[in-house]
N, CA, C and O atoms as a Tripos MOL2 file, in Angstrom:
@<TRIPOS>MOLECULE
protein
  320   319    80     0     0
PROTEIN
NO_CHARGES

@<TRIPOS>ATOM
      1 N         100.7430   95.7120  114.9820 N.3       1 UNK1
      2 CA         99.3690   96.1020  114.7400 C.3       1 UNK1
      3 C          98.7890   96.6580  116.0380 C.2       1 UNK1
      4 O          99.0060   96.0910  117.1090 O.2       1 UNK1
      5 N          98.0590   97.7590  115.9460 N.am      2 UNK2
      6 CA         97.4810   98.3450  117.1590 C.3       2 UNK2
      7 C          96.3640   97.4730  117.7310 C.2       2 UNK2
      8 O          95.7980   96.6300  117.0360 O.2       2 UNK2
      9 N          96.0630   97.6920  118.9960 N.am      3 UNK3
     10 CA         94.9900   96.9330  119.6450 C.3       3 UNK3
     11 C          93.6200   97.2620  119.0640 C.2       3 UNK3
     12 O          92.8290   96.3610  118.7830 O.2       3 UNK3
     13 N          93.3400   98.5470  118.8840 N.am      4 UNK4
     14 CA         92.0380   98.9820  118.3880 C.3       4 UNK4
     15 C          92.1450   99.4350  116.9390 C.2       4 UNK4
     16 O          92.6700  100.5120  116.6570 O.2       4 UNK4
     17 N          91.6520   98.6230  116.0340 N.am      5 UNK5
     18 CA         91.6150   98.9830  114.6280 C.3       5 UNK5
     19 C          90.1520   99.2140  114.2950 C.2       5 UNK5
     20 O          89.3840   98.2610  114.1690 O.2       5 UNK5
     21 N          89.7590  100.4850  114.1520 N.am      6 UNK6
     22 CA         88.3700  100.7340  113.8350 C.3       6 UNK6
     23 C          88.2240  101.8750  112.8890 C.2       6 UNK6
     24 O          88.8750  102.9030  113.0710 O.2       6 UNK6
     25 N          87.4280  101.7500  111.9210 N.am      7 UNK7
     26 CA         87.0030  100.5170  111.2940 C.3       7 UNK7
     27 C          88.0500  100.0240  110.3020 C.2       7 UNK7
     28 O          87.9520   98.9140  109.7770 O.2       7 UNK7
     29 N          89.0450  100.8590  110.0540 N.am      8 UNK8
     30 CA         90.1250  100.4980  109.1330 C.3       8 UNK8
     31 C          91.4130  101.1410  109.6460 C.2       8 UNK8
     32 O          91.3820  101.9890  110.5390 O.2       8 UNK8
     33 N          92.5220  100.7370  109.0840 N.am      9 UNK9
     34 CA         93.8250  101.1800  109.5690 C.3       9 UNK9
     35 C          94.7970  101.1100  108.4020 C.2       9 UNK9
     36 O          94.6880  100.2190  107.5600 O.2       9 UNK9
     37 N          95.7440  102.0350  108.3420 N.am     10 UNK10
     38 CA         96.7490  101.9980  107.2840 C.3      10 UNK10
     39 C          98.1430  102.0000  107.9060 C.2      10 UNK10
     40 O          98.4050  102.6980  108.8850 O.2      10 UNK10
     41 N          99.0140  101.2140  107.3220 N.am     11 UNK11
     42 CA        100.4180  101.1450  107.7150 C.3      11 UNK11
     43 C         101.2240  101.4040  106.4440 C.2      11 UNK11
     44 O         101.0730  100.6870  105.4550 O.2      11 UNK11
     45 N         102.0780  102.4260  106.4690 N.am     12 UNK12
     46 CA        102.8440  102.8070  105.2740 C.3      12 UNK12
     47 C         104.3300  102.8520  105.6130 C.2      12 UNK12
     48 O         104.7480  103.5370  106.5460 O.2      12 UNK12
     49 N         105.1210  102.1080  104.8340 N.am     13 UNK13
     50 CA        106.5800  102.1840  104.9230 C.3      13 UNK13
     51 C         107.0770  102.9630  103.7160 C.2      13 UNK13
     52 O         106.7620  102.6200  102.5770 O.2      13 UNK13
     53 N         107.8620  104.0210  103.9670 N.am     14 UNK14
     54 CA        108.3740  104.8600  102.8900 C.3      14 UNK14
     55 C         109.8890  104.9200  102.9950 C.2      14 UNK14
     56 O         110.4330  105.2170  104.0580 O.2      14 UNK14
     57 N         110.5690  104.6380  101.8900 N.am     15 UNK15
     58 CA        112.0250  104.6890  101.8460 C.3      15 UNK15
     59 C         112.4930  106.0890  102.2460 C.2      15 UNK15
     60 O         111.9850  107.0860  101.7330 O.2      15 UNK15
     61 N         113.4510  106.1620  103.1500 N.am     16 UNK16
     62 CA        113.9900  107.4340  103.5900 C.3      16 UNK16
     63 C         113.3570  107.9630  104.8740 C.2      16 UNK16
     64 O         113.8980  108.8800  105.4920 O.2      16 UNK16
     65 N         112.2400  107.4110  105.2770 N.am     17 UNK17
     66 CA        111.6040  107.7990  106.5500 C.3      17 UNK17
     67 C         112.1470  106.9180  107.6570 C.2      17 UNK17
     68 O         112.3580  105.7200  107.4730 O.2      17 UNK17
     69 N         112.3650  107.5230  108.7950 N.am     18 UNK18
     70 CA        112.8870  106.7740  109.9270 C.3      18 UNK18
     71 C         111.8580  105.8030  110.5050 C.2      18 UNK18
     72 O         112.2090  104.7180  110.9690 O.2      18 UNK18
     73 N         110.5940  106.1990  110.4720 N.am     19 UNK19
     74 CA        109.5550  105.3380  111.0250 C.3      19 UNK19
     75 C         108.3830  105.2370  110.0490 C.2      19 UNK19
     76 O         108.2110  106.0800  109.1690 O.2      19 UNK19
     77 N         107.5900  104.1970  110.2260 N.am     20 UNK20
     78 CA        106.4150  103.9780  109.3870 C.3      20 UNK20
     79 C         105.3010  104.9350  109.8050 C.2      20 UNK20
     80 O         105.3350  105.5170  110.8890 O.2      20 UNK20
     81 N         104.3200  105.0840  108.9290 N.am     21 UNK21
     82 CA        103.1430  105.8910  109.2170 C.3      21 UNK21
     83 C         102.0040  104.9250  109.5330 C.2      21 UNK21
     84 O         101.6560  104.0810  108.7070 O.2      21 UNK21
     85 N         101.4330  105.0450  110.7090 N.am     22 UNK22
     86 CA        100.3160  104.2180  111.1500 C.3      22 UNK22
     87 C          99.1810  105.1450  111.5560 C.2      22 UNK22
     88 O          99.3480  105.9880  112.4370 O.2      22 UNK22
     89 N          98.0260  104.9910  110.9140 N.am     23 UNK23
     90 CA         96.9040  105.8550  111.2630 C.3      23 UNK23
     91 C          95.5860  105.2500  110.8050 C.2      23 UNK23
     92 O          95.5600  104.2850  110.0410 O.2      23 UNK23
     93 N          94.5260  105.8150  111.2710 N.am     24 UNK24
     94 CA         93.1840  105.3920  110.8940 C.3      24 UNK24
     95 C          92.1680  106.3050  111.5470 C.2      24 UNK24
     96 O          92.5320  107.1590  112.3550 O.2      24 UNK24
     97 N          90.8910  106.1390  111.2080 N.am     25 UNK25
     98 CA         89.8480  106.9730  111.8050 C.3      25 UNK25
     99 C          89.7440  106.7450  113.3190 C.2      25 UNK25
    100 O          90.0450  105.6580  113.8140 O.2      25 UNK25
    101 N          89.3220  107.7690  114.0350 N.am     26 UNK26
    102 CA         89.1840  107.6540  115.4900 C.3      26 UNK26
    103 C          87.9030  106.9520  115.9080 C.2      26 UNK26
    104 O          87.8760  106.2660  116.9310 O.2      26 UNK26
    105 N          86.8300  107.1190  115.1200 N.am     27 UNK27
    106 CA         85.5550  106.5400  115.5400 C.3      27 UNK27
    107 C          85.2000  105.3040  114.7270 C.2      27 UNK27
    108 O          85.7640  105.0660  113.6590 O.2      27 UNK27
    109 N          84.2570  104.5200  115.2450 N.am     28 UNK28
    110 CA         83.8140  103.2920  114.5890 C.3      28 UNK28
    111 C          83.1450  103.5790  113.2460 C.2      28 UNK28
    112 O          83.1300  102.7150  112.3690 O.2      28 UNK28
    113 N          82.5980  104.7690  113.0760 N.am     29 UNK29
    114 CA         81.9280  105.1220  111.8250 C.3      29 UNK29
    115 C          82.7570  106.1190  111.0090 C.2      29 UNK29
    116 O          82.2420  106.7400  110.0790 O.2      29 UNK29
    117 N          84.0350  106.2710  111.3550 N.am     30 UNK30
    118 CA         84.9070  107.2030  110.6470 C.3      30 UNK30
    119 C          85.3280  106.6870  109.2790 C.2      30 UNK30
    120 O          85.5380  105.4880  109.0960 O.2      30 UNK30
    121 N          85.4490  107.5880  108.3340 N.am     31 UNK31
    122 CA         85.8440  107.2390  106.9720 C.3      31 UNK31
    123 C          87.3410  107.4590  106.7820 C.2      31 UNK31
    124 O          87.9840  108.1860  107.5390 O.2      31 UNK31
    125 N          87.8760  106.8100  105.7470 N.am     32 UNK32
    126 CA         89.2710  107.0060  105.3920 C.3      32 UNK32
    127 C          89.3880  106.9150  103.8760 C.2      32 UNK32
    128 O          88.7800  106.0460  103.2520 O.2      32 UNK32
    129 N          90.1670  107.8080  103.2920 N.am     33 UNK33
    130 CA         90.4270  107.7870  101.8590 C.3      33 UNK33
    131 C          91.9410  107.8290  101.6550 C.2      33 UNK33
    132 O          92.6370  108.6550  102.2440 O.2      33 UNK33
    133 N          92.4290  106.9350  100.8200 N.am     34 UNK34
    134 CA         93.8640  106.8270  100.5490 C.3      34 UNK34
    135 C          94.0700  107.0500   99.0580 C.2      34 UNK34
    136 O          93.4140  106.4050   98.2400 O.2      34 UNK34
    137 N          94.9740  107.9570   98.6960 N.am     35 UNK35
    138 CA         95.2590  108.2150   97.2860 C.3      35 UNK35
    139 C          96.7530  108.0600   97.0440 C.2      35 UNK35
    140 O          97.5710  108.6300   97.7670 O.2      35 UNK35
    141 N          97.1040  107.2840   96.0210 N.am     36 UNK36
    142 CA         98.4930  107.0830   95.6110 C.3      36 UNK36
    143 C          98.7200  107.8590   94.3210 C.2      36 UNK36
    144 O          98.0250  107.6390   93.3290 O.2      36 UNK36
    145 N          99.6900  108.7610   94.3350 N.am     37 UNK37
    146 CA        100.0560  109.5360   93.1530 C.3      37 UNK37
    147 C         101.3720  108.9980   92.6030 C.2      37 UNK37
    148 O         102.2320  108.5610   93.3670 O.2      37 UNK37
    149 N         101.5330  109.0270   91.2850 N.am     38 UNK38
    150 CA        102.7780  108.6200   90.6420 C.3      38 UNK38
    151 C         103.1840  109.6770   89.6270 C.2      38 UNK38
    152 O         102.3670  110.4990   89.2110 O.2      38 UNK38
    153 N         104.4480  109.6490   89.2320 N.am     39 UNK39
    154 CA        104.9030  110.5130   88.1480 C.3      39 UNK39
    155 C         104.7980  109.7090   86.8620 C.2      39 UNK39
    156 O         105.3580  108.6180   86.7570 O.2      39 UNK39
    157 N         104.0850  110.2460   85.8920 N.am     40 UNK40
    158 CA        103.8390  109.5770   84.6200 C.3      40 UNK40
    159 C         104.1680  110.5470   83.4930 C.2      40 UNK40
    160 O         103.4800  111.5510   83.3120 O.2      40 UNK40
    161 N         105.2190  110.2480   82.7380 N.am     41 UNK41
    162 CA        105.6630  111.1390   81.6580 C.3      41 UNK41
    163 C         105.8700  112.5690   82.1360 C.2      41 UNK41
    164 O         105.5050  113.5210   81.4450 O.2      41 UNK41
    165 N         106.4590  112.7180   83.3270 N.am     42 UNK42
    166 CA        106.7690  114.0350   83.8640 C.3      42 UNK42
    167 C         105.6280  114.7130   84.6040 C.2      42 UNK42
    168 O         105.8370  115.7530   85.2280 O.2      42 UNK42
    169 N         104.4360  114.1550   84.5500 N.am     43 UNK43
    170 CA        103.2720  114.7490   85.2120 C.3      43 UNK43
    171 C         102.8890  113.9250   86.4480 C.2      43 UNK43
    172 O         102.9630  112.6960   86.4250 O.2      43 UNK43
    173 N         102.4860  114.5960   87.5120 N.am     44 UNK44
    174 CA        101.9910  113.8980   88.6970 C.3      44 UNK44
    175 C         100.5520  113.4800   88.4110 C.2      44 UNK44
    176 O          99.7130  114.3040   88.0480 O.2      44 UNK44
    177 N         100.2830  112.1850   88.5800 N.am     45 UNK45
    178 CA         98.9850  111.6240   88.2300 C.3      45 UNK45
    179 C          98.4190  110.8410   89.3990 C.2      45 UNK45
    180 O          99.1340  110.0880   90.0600 O.2      45 UNK45
    181 N          97.1050  111.0270   89.6540 N.am     46 UNK46
    182 CA         96.4250  110.2050   90.6470 C.3      46 UNK46
    183 C          96.3180  108.8070   90.0570 C.2      46 UNK46
    184 O          95.7550  108.6370   88.9760 O.2      46 UNK46
    185 N          96.8520  107.7990   90.7510 N.am     47 UNK47
    186 CA         96.9090  106.4490   90.2100 C.3      47 UNK47
    187 C          95.8390  105.5360   90.7990 C.2      47 UNK47
    188 O          95.0920  104.8920   90.0610 O.2      47 UNK47
    189 N          95.7650  105.4800   92.1320 N.am     48 UNK48
    190 CA         94.7920  104.6130   92.8000 C.3      48 UNK48
    191 C          94.2050  105.3530   93.9970 C.2      48 UNK48
    192 O          94.9230  106.0280   94.7340 O.2      48 UNK48
    193 N          92.8970  105.2200   94.1810 N.am     49 UNK49
    194 CA         92.2190  105.7440   95.3630 C.3      49 UNK49
    195 C          91.4620  104.6050   96.0270 C.2      49 UNK49
    196 O          90.7630  103.8400   95.3630 O.2      49 UNK49
    197 N          91.6050  104.4980   97.3400 N.am     50 UNK50
    198 CA         90.8680  103.5070   98.1300 C.3      50 UNK50
    199 C          90.0360  104.2850   99.1440 C.2      50 UNK50
    200 O          90.5710  105.0520   99.9450 O.2      50 UNK50
    201 N          88.7240  104.0790   99.1000 N.am     51 UNK51
    202 CA         87.8180  104.7150  100.0480 C.3      51 UNK51
    203 C          87.2740  103.6560  100.9960 C.2      51 UNK51
    204 O          86.7840  102.6160  100.5560 O.2      51 UNK51
    205 N          87.3570  103.9180  102.2960 N.am     52 UNK52
    206 CA         86.8310  103.0310  103.3290 C.3      52 UNK52
    207 C          85.6320  103.7450  103.9450 C.2      52 UNK52
    208 O          85.7790  104.7530  104.6370 O.2      52 UNK52
    209 N          84.4410  103.2030  103.6800 N.am     53 UNK53
    210 CA         83.2000  103.8830  104.0430 C.3      53 UNK53
    211 C          82.3510  102.9990  104.9560 C.2      53 UNK53
    212 O          81.5980  102.1610  104.4590 O.2      53 UNK53
    213 N          82.4520  103.1630  106.2680 N.am     54 UNK54
    214 CA         81.6550  102.3430  107.1750 C.3      54 UNK54
    215 C          80.1890  102.7560  107.1510 C.2      54 UNK54
    216 O          79.8620  103.9080  106.8630 O.2      54 UNK54
    217 N          79.3080  101.8040  107.4570 N.am     55 UNK55
    218 CA         77.8850  102.1020  107.5520 C.3      55 UNK55
    219 C          77.6370  102.9540  108.7970 C.2      55 UNK55
    220 O          78.4770  103.0100  109.6950 O.2      55 UNK55
    221 N          76.4900  103.6110  108.8430 N.am     56 UNK56
    222 CA         76.1670  104.4780  109.9870 C.3      56 UNK56
    223 C          76.0980  103.7070  111.2990 C.2      56 UNK56
    224 O          76.4340  104.2420  112.3550 O.2      56 UNK56
    225 N          75.6590  102.4410  111.2330 N.am     57 UNK57
    226 CA         75.5620  101.6470  112.4570 C.3      57 UNK57
    227 C          76.8850  100.9720  112.8240 C.2      57 UNK57
    228 O          76.9840  100.3420  113.8770 O.2      57 UNK57
    229 N          77.9070  101.0970  111.9620 N.am     58 UNK58
    230 CA         79.2200  100.5360  112.2570 C.3      58 UNK58
    231 C          79.3230   99.0410  112.1080 C.2      58 UNK58
    232 O          80.3190   98.4520  112.5280 O.2      58 UNK58
    233 N          78.3100   98.3970  111.5130 N.am     59 UNK59
    234 CA         78.3340   96.9340  111.3940 C.3      59 UNK59
    235 C          79.0180   96.4440  110.1240 C.2      59 UNK59
    236 O          79.5630   95.3400  110.1110 O.2      59 UNK59
    237 N          79.0030   97.2310  109.0660 N.am     60 UNK60
    238 CA         79.6630   96.8490  107.8120 C.3      60 UNK60
    239 C          80.5060   98.0160  107.3080 C.2      60 UNK60
    240 O          80.3720   99.1510  107.7660 O.2      60 UNK60
    241 N          81.3580   97.7090  106.3710 N.am     61 UNK61
    242 CA         82.2170   98.7150  105.7650 C.3      61 UNK61
    243 C          82.3000   98.4190  104.2650 C.2      61 UNK61
    244 O          82.4940   97.2730  103.8590 O.2      61 UNK61
    245 N          82.1530   99.4530  103.4600 N.am     62 UNK62
    246 CA         82.2800   99.3040  102.0210 C.3      62 UNK62
    247 C          83.6600   99.8350  101.6130 C.2      62 UNK62
    248 O          84.0040  100.9790  101.9120 O.2      62 UNK62
    249 N          84.4300   99.0120  100.9400 N.am     63 UNK63
    250 CA         85.7510   99.4040  100.4490 C.3      63 UNK63
    251 C          85.6380   99.5620   98.9350 C.2      63 UNK63
    252 O          85.2190   98.6380   98.2380 O.2      63 UNK63
    253 N          86.0120  100.7310   98.4330 N.am     64 UNK64
    254 CA         85.9310  100.9950   96.9970 C.3      64 UNK64
    255 C          87.3150  101.3270   96.4600 C.2      64 UNK64
    256 O          88.0430  102.1280   97.0460 O.2      64 UNK64
    257 N          87.6700  100.7100   95.3480 N.am     65 UNK65
    258 CA         88.9610  100.9320   94.6940 C.3      65 UNK65
    259 C          88.7170  101.5820   93.3450 C.2      65 UNK65
    260 O          87.9530  101.0670   92.5280 O.2      65 UNK65
    261 N          89.3620  102.7090   93.1120 N.am     66 UNK66
    262 CA         89.2820  103.4010   91.8230 C.3      66 UNK66
    263 C          90.7030  103.5260   91.2870 C.2      66 UNK66
    264 O          91.6230  103.8590   92.0340 O.2      66 UNK66
    265 N          90.8860  103.2620   90.0000 N.am     67 UNK67
    266 CA         92.2200  103.3200   89.4040 C.3      67 UNK67
    267 C          92.2440  104.2590   88.2140 C.2      67 UNK67
    268 O          91.2790  104.3380   87.4530 O.2      67 UNK67
    269 N          93.3490  104.9690   88.0570 N.am     68 UNK68
    270 CA         93.5860  105.8330   86.9020 C.3      68 UNK68
    271 C          92.4540  106.8240   86.6460 C.2      68 UNK68
    272 O          92.0150  106.9850   85.5070 O.2      68 UNK68
    273 N          91.9770  107.4910   87.7050 N.am     69 UNK69
    274 CA         90.9090  108.4900   87.5910 C.3      69 UNK69
    275 C          89.6290  107.9440   86.9730 C.2      69 UNK69
    276 O          88.8480  108.7110   86.4100 O.2      69 UNK69
    277 N          89.3980  106.6500   87.0640 N.am     70 UNK70
    278 CA         88.2050  106.0590   86.4620 C.3      70 UNK70
    279 C          87.1200  105.8730   87.5170 C.2      70 UNK70
    280 O          87.3020  106.2170   88.6850 O.2      70 UNK70
    281 N          86.0120  105.3320   87.0910 N.am     71 UNK71
    282 CA         84.9410  104.9890   88.0090 C.3      71 UNK71
    283 C          85.4270  103.8820   88.9520 C.2      71 UNK71
    284 O          86.5400  103.3760   88.8060 O.2      71 UNK71
    285 N          84.5940  103.5200   89.9030 N.am     72 UNK72
    286 CA         84.9460  102.4640   90.8540 C.3      72 UNK72
    287 C          85.2010  101.1720   90.0840 C.2      72 UNK72
    288 O          84.3430  100.7070   89.3340 O.2      72 UNK72
    289 N          86.3870  100.5980   90.2750 N.am     73 UNK73
    290 CA         86.7480   99.3790   89.5590 C.3      73 UNK73
    291 C          86.5040   98.1180   90.3780 C.2      73 UNK73
    292 O          86.3690   97.0250   89.8270 O.2      73 UNK73
    293 N          86.4470   98.2780   91.7040 N.am     74 UNK74
    294 CA         86.2110   97.1280   92.5780 C.3      74 UNK74
    295 C          85.5690   97.6350   93.8520 C.2      74 UNK74
    296 O          85.9080   98.7150   94.3360 O.2      74 UNK74
    297 N          84.6450   96.8630   94.3980 N.am     75 UNK75
    298 CA         83.9750   97.2500   95.6270 C.3      75 UNK75
    299 C          83.7260   96.0080   96.4810 C.2      75 UNK75
    300 O          83.3430   94.9600   95.9610 O.2      75 UNK75
    301 N          83.9430   96.1260   97.7880 N.am     76 UNK76
    302 CA         83.7120   95.0290   98.7220 C.3      76 UNK76
    303 C          82.8860   95.5500   99.8930 C.2      76 UNK76
    304 O          83.0330   96.7070  100.2880 O.2      76 UNK76
    305 N          82.0250   94.7120  100.4470 N.am     77 UNK77
    306 CA         81.3420   95.0090  101.7040 C.3      77 UNK77
    307 C          81.8220   93.9940  102.7130 C.2      77 UNK77
    308 O          81.7660   92.7870  102.4790 O.2      77 UNK77
    309 N          82.2970   94.4990  103.8470 N.am     78 UNK78
    310 CA         82.9390   93.6620  104.8530 C.3      78 UNK78
    311 C          82.2140   93.8390  106.1880 C.2      78 UNK78
    312 O          81.9180   94.9630  106.5920 O.2      78 UNK78
    313 N          81.9310   92.7280  106.8710 N.am     79 UNK79
    314 CA         81.3580   92.7960  108.2220 C.3      79 UNK79
    315 C          82.4500   93.1830  109.2030 C.2      79 UNK79
    316 O          83.5770   92.6960  109.1180 O.2      79 UNK79
    317 N          82.1060   94.0680  110.1410 N.am     80 UNK80
    318 CA         83.1110   94.4870  111.1170 C.3      80 UNK80
    319 C          83.0500   93.6660  112.3740 C.2      80 UNK80
    320 O          83.8310   93.8920  113.2970 O.2      80 UNK80
@<TRIPOS>BOND
     1     1     2 1
     2     2     3 1
     3     3     4 2
     4     3     5 am
     5     5     6 1
     6     6     7 1
     7     7     8 2
     8     7     9 am
     9     9    10 1
    10    10    11 1
    11    11    12 2
    12    11    13 am
    13    13    14 1
    14    14    15 1
    15    15    16 2
    16    15    17 am
    17    17    18 1
    18    18    19 1
    19    19    20 2
    20    19    21 am
    21    21    22 1
    22    22    23 1
    23    23    24 2
    24    23    25 am
    25    25    26 1
    26    26    27 1
    27    27    28 2
    28    27    29 am
    29    29    30 1
    30    30    31 1
    31    31    32 2
    32    31    33 am
    33    33    34 1
    34    34    35 1
    35    35    36 2
    36    35    37 am
    37    37    38 1
    38    38    39 1
    39    39    40 2
    40    39    41 am
    41    41    42 1
    42    42    43 1
    43    43    44 2
    44    43    45 am
    45    45    46 1
    46    46    47 1
    47    47    48 2
    48    47    49 am
    49    49    50 1
    50    50    51 1
    51    51    52 2
    52    51    53 am
    53    53    54 1
    54    54    55 1
    55    55    56 2
    56    55    57 am
    57    57    58 1
    58    58    59 1
    59    59    60 2
    60    59    61 am
    61    61    62 1
    62    62    63 1
    63    63    64 2
    64    63    65 am
    65    65    66 1
    66    66    67 1
    67    67    68 2
    68    67    69 am
    69    69    70 1
    70    70    71 1
    71    71    72 2
    72    71    73 am
    73    73    74 1
    74    74    75 1
    75    75    76 2
    76    75    77 am
    77    77    78 1
    78    78    79 1
    79    79    80 2
    80    79    81 am
    81    81    82 1
    82    82    83 1
    83    83    84 2
    84    83    85 am
    85    85    86 1
    86    86    87 1
    87    87    88 2
    88    87    89 am
    89    89    90 1
    90    90    91 1
    91    91    92 2
    92    91    93 am
    93    93    94 1
    94    94    95 1
    95    95    96 2
    96    95    97 am
    97    97    98 1
    98    98    99 1
    99    99   100 2
   100    99   101 am
   101   101   102 1
   102   102   103 1
   103   103   104 2
   104   103   105 am
   105   105   106 1
   106   106   107 1
   107   107   108 2
   108   107   109 am
   109   109   110 1
   110   110   111 1
   111   111   112 2
   112   111   113 am
   113   113   114 1
   114   114   115 1
   115   115   116 2
   116   115   117 am
   117   117   118 1
   118   118   119 1
   119   119   120 2
   120   119   121 am
   121   121   122 1
   122   122   123 1
   123   123   124 2
   124   123   125 am
   125   125   126 1
   126   126   127 1
   127   127   128 2
   128   127   129 am
   129   129   130 1
   130   130   131 1
   131   131   132 2
   132   131   133 am
   133   133   134 1
   134   134   135 1
   135   135   136 2
   136   135   137 am
   137   137   138 1
   138   138   139 1
   139   139   140 2
   140   139   141 am
   141   141   142 1
   142   142   143 1
   143   143   144 2
   144   143   145 am
   145   145   146 1
   146   146   147 1
   147   147   148 2
   148   147   149 am
   149   149   150 1
   150   150   151 1
   151   151   152 2
   152   151   153 am
   153   153   154 1
   154   154   155 1
   155   155   156 2
   156   155   157 am
   157   157   158 1
   158   158   159 1
   159   159   160 2
   160   159   161 am
   161   161   162 1
   162   162   163 1
   163   163   164 2
   164   163   165 am
   165   165   166 1
   166   166   167 1
   167   167   168 2
   168   167   169 am
   169   169   170 1
   170   170   171 1
   171   171   172 2
   172   171   173 am
   173   173   174 1
   174   174   175 1
   175   175   176 2
   176   175   177 am
   177   177   178 1
   178   178   179 1
   179   179   180 2
   180   179   181 am
   181   181   182 1
   182   182   183 1
   183   183   184 2
   184   183   185 am
   185   185   186 1
   186   186   187 1
   187   187   188 2
   188   187   189 am
   189   189   190 1
   190   190   191 1
   191   191   192 2
   192   191   193 am
   193   193   194 1
   194   194   195 1
   195   195   196 2
   196   195   197 am
   197   197   198 1
   198   198   199 1
   199   199   200 2
   200   199   201 am
   201   201   202 1
   202   202   203 1
   203   203   204 2
   204   203   205 am
   205   205   206 1
   206   206   207 1
   207   207   208 2
   208   207   209 am
   209   209   210 1
   210   210   211 1
   211   211   212 2
   212   211   213 am
   213   213   214 1
   214   214   215 1
   215   215   216 2
   216   215   217 am
   217   217   218 1
   218   218   219 1
   219   219   220 2
   220   219   221 am
   221   221   222 1
   222   222   223 1
   223   223   224 2
   224   223   225 am
   225   225   226 1
   226   226   227 1
   227   227   228 2
   228   227   229 am
   229   229   230 1
   230   230   231 1
   231   231   232 2
   232   231   233 am
   233   233   234 1
   234   234   235 1
   235   235   236 2
   236   235   237 am
   237   237   238 1
   238   238   239 1
   239   239   240 2
   240   239   241 am
   241   241   242 1
   242   242   243 1
   243   243   244 2
   244   243   245 am
   245   245   246 1
   246   246   247 1
   247   247   248 2
   248   247   249 am
   249   249   250 1
   250   250   251 1
   251   251   252 2
   252   251   253 am
   253   253   254 1
   254   254   255 1
   255   255   256 2
   256   255   257 am
   257   257   258 1
   258   258   259 1
   259   259   260 2
   260   259   261 am
   261   261   262 1
   262   262   263 1
   263   263   264 2
   264   263   265 am
   265   265   266 1
   266   266   267 1
   267   267   268 2
   268   267   269 am
   269   269   270 1
   270   270   271 1
   271   271   272 2
   272   271   273 am
   273   273   274 1
   274   274   275 1
   275   275   276 2
   276   275   277 am
   277   277   278 1
   278   278   279 1
   279   279   280 2
   280   279   281 am
   281   281   282 1
   282   282   283 1
   283   283   284 2
   284   283   285 am
   285   285   286 1
   286   286   287 1
   287   287   288 2
   288   287   289 am
   289   289   290 1
   290   290   291 1
   291   291   292 2
   292   291   293 am
   293   293   294 1
   294   294   295 1
   295   295   296 2
   296   295   297 am
   297   297   298 1
   298   298   299 1
   299   299   300 2
   300   299   301 am
   301   301   302 1
   302   302   303 1
   303   303   304 2
   304   303   305 am
   305   305   306 1
   306   306   307 1
   307   307   308 2
   308   307   309 am
   309   309   310 1
   310   310   311 1
   311   311   312 2
   312   311   313 am
   313   313   314 1
   314   314   315 1
   315   315   316 2
   316   315   317 am
   317   317   318 1
   318   318   319 1
   319   319   320 2
@<TRIPOS>SUBSTRUCTURE
     1 UNK1         2 RESIDUE 1 A UNK
     2 UNK2         6 RESIDUE 1 A UNK
     3 UNK3        10 RESIDUE 1 A UNK
     4 UNK4        14 RESIDUE 1 A UNK
     5 UNK5        18 RESIDUE 1 A UNK
     6 UNK6        22 RESIDUE 1 A UNK
     7 UNK7        26 RESIDUE 1 A UNK
     8 UNK8        30 RESIDUE 1 A UNK
     9 UNK9        34 RESIDUE 1 A UNK
    10 UNK10       38 RESIDUE 1 A UNK
    11 UNK11       42 RESIDUE 1 A UNK
    12 UNK12       46 RESIDUE 1 A UNK
    13 UNK13       50 RESIDUE 1 A UNK
    14 UNK14       54 RESIDUE 1 A UNK
    15 UNK15       58 RESIDUE 1 A UNK
    16 UNK16       62 RESIDUE 1 A UNK
    17 UNK17       66 RESIDUE 1 A UNK
    18 UNK18       70 RESIDUE 1 A UNK
    19 UNK19       74 RESIDUE 1 A UNK
    20 UNK20       78 RESIDUE 1 A UNK
    21 UNK21       82 RESIDUE 1 A UNK
    22 UNK22       86 RESIDUE 1 A UNK
    23 UNK23       90 RESIDUE 1 A UNK
    24 UNK24       94 RESIDUE 1 A UNK
    25 UNK25       98 RESIDUE 1 A UNK
    26 UNK26      102 RESIDUE 1 A UNK
    27 UNK27      106 RESIDUE 1 A UNK
    28 UNK28      110 RESIDUE 1 A UNK
    29 UNK29      114 RESIDUE 1 A UNK
    30 UNK30      118 RESIDUE 1 A UNK
    31 UNK31      122 RESIDUE 1 A UNK
    32 UNK32      126 RESIDUE 1 A UNK
    33 UNK33      130 RESIDUE 1 A UNK
    34 UNK34      134 RESIDUE 1 A UNK
    35 UNK35      138 RESIDUE 1 A UNK
    36 UNK36      142 RESIDUE 1 A UNK
    37 UNK37      146 RESIDUE 1 A UNK
    38 UNK38      150 RESIDUE 1 A UNK
    39 UNK39      154 RESIDUE 1 A UNK
    40 UNK40      158 RESIDUE 1 A UNK
    41 UNK41      162 RESIDUE 1 A UNK
    42 UNK42      166 RESIDUE 1 A UNK
    43 UNK43      170 RESIDUE 1 A UNK
    44 UNK44      174 RESIDUE 1 A UNK
    45 UNK45      178 RESIDUE 1 A UNK
    46 UNK46      182 RESIDUE 1 A UNK
    47 UNK47      186 RESIDUE 1 A UNK
    48 UNK48      190 RESIDUE 1 A UNK
    49 UNK49      194 RESIDUE 1 A UNK
    50 UNK50      198 RESIDUE 1 A UNK
    51 UNK51      202 RESIDUE 1 A UNK
    52 UNK52      206 RESIDUE 1 A UNK
    53 UNK53      210 RESIDUE 1 A UNK
    54 UNK54      214 RESIDUE 1 A UNK
    55 UNK55      218 RESIDUE 1 A UNK
    56 UNK56      222 RESIDUE 1 A UNK
    57 UNK57      226 RESIDUE 1 A UNK
    58 UNK58      230 RESIDUE 1 A UNK
    59 UNK59      234 RESIDUE 1 A UNK
    60 UNK60      238 RESIDUE 1 A UNK
    61 UNK61      242 RESIDUE 1 A UNK
    62 UNK62      246 RESIDUE 1 A UNK
    63 UNK63      250 RESIDUE 1 A UNK
    64 UNK64      254 RESIDUE 1 A UNK
    65 UNK65      258 RESIDUE 1 A UNK
    66 UNK66      262 RESIDUE 1 A UNK
    67 UNK67      266 RESIDUE 1 A UNK
    68 UNK68      270 RESIDUE 1 A UNK
    69 UNK69      274 RESIDUE 1 A UNK
    70 UNK70      278 RESIDUE 1 A UNK
    71 UNK71      282 RESIDUE 1 A UNK
    72 UNK72      286 RESIDUE 1 A UNK
    73 UNK73      290 RESIDUE 1 A UNK
    74 UNK74      294 RESIDUE 1 A UNK
    75 UNK75      298 RESIDUE 1 A UNK
    76 UNK76      302 RESIDUE 1 A UNK
    77 UNK77      306 RESIDUE 1 A UNK
    78 UNK78      310 RESIDUE 1 A UNK
    79 UNK79      314 RESIDUE 1 A UNK
    80 UNK80      318 RESIDUE 1 A UNK
């Protein structure tokens, strides 16, 4: 895990890649959106989206989870 995780960070291990993908926003108020696509009946489909939305003052972060192209299915507010 990196020393500075602000305000969020992603670590991805993918089969066939030599190294993992580690990244996140550069600033304390930077946003991040993660989308997972899958193949469903031969079609590429957006399956899950996670949005990390920090407040302007950088004190809290709202995490929103959307599944299967639907409205927000889960939301959390986290103190930083």
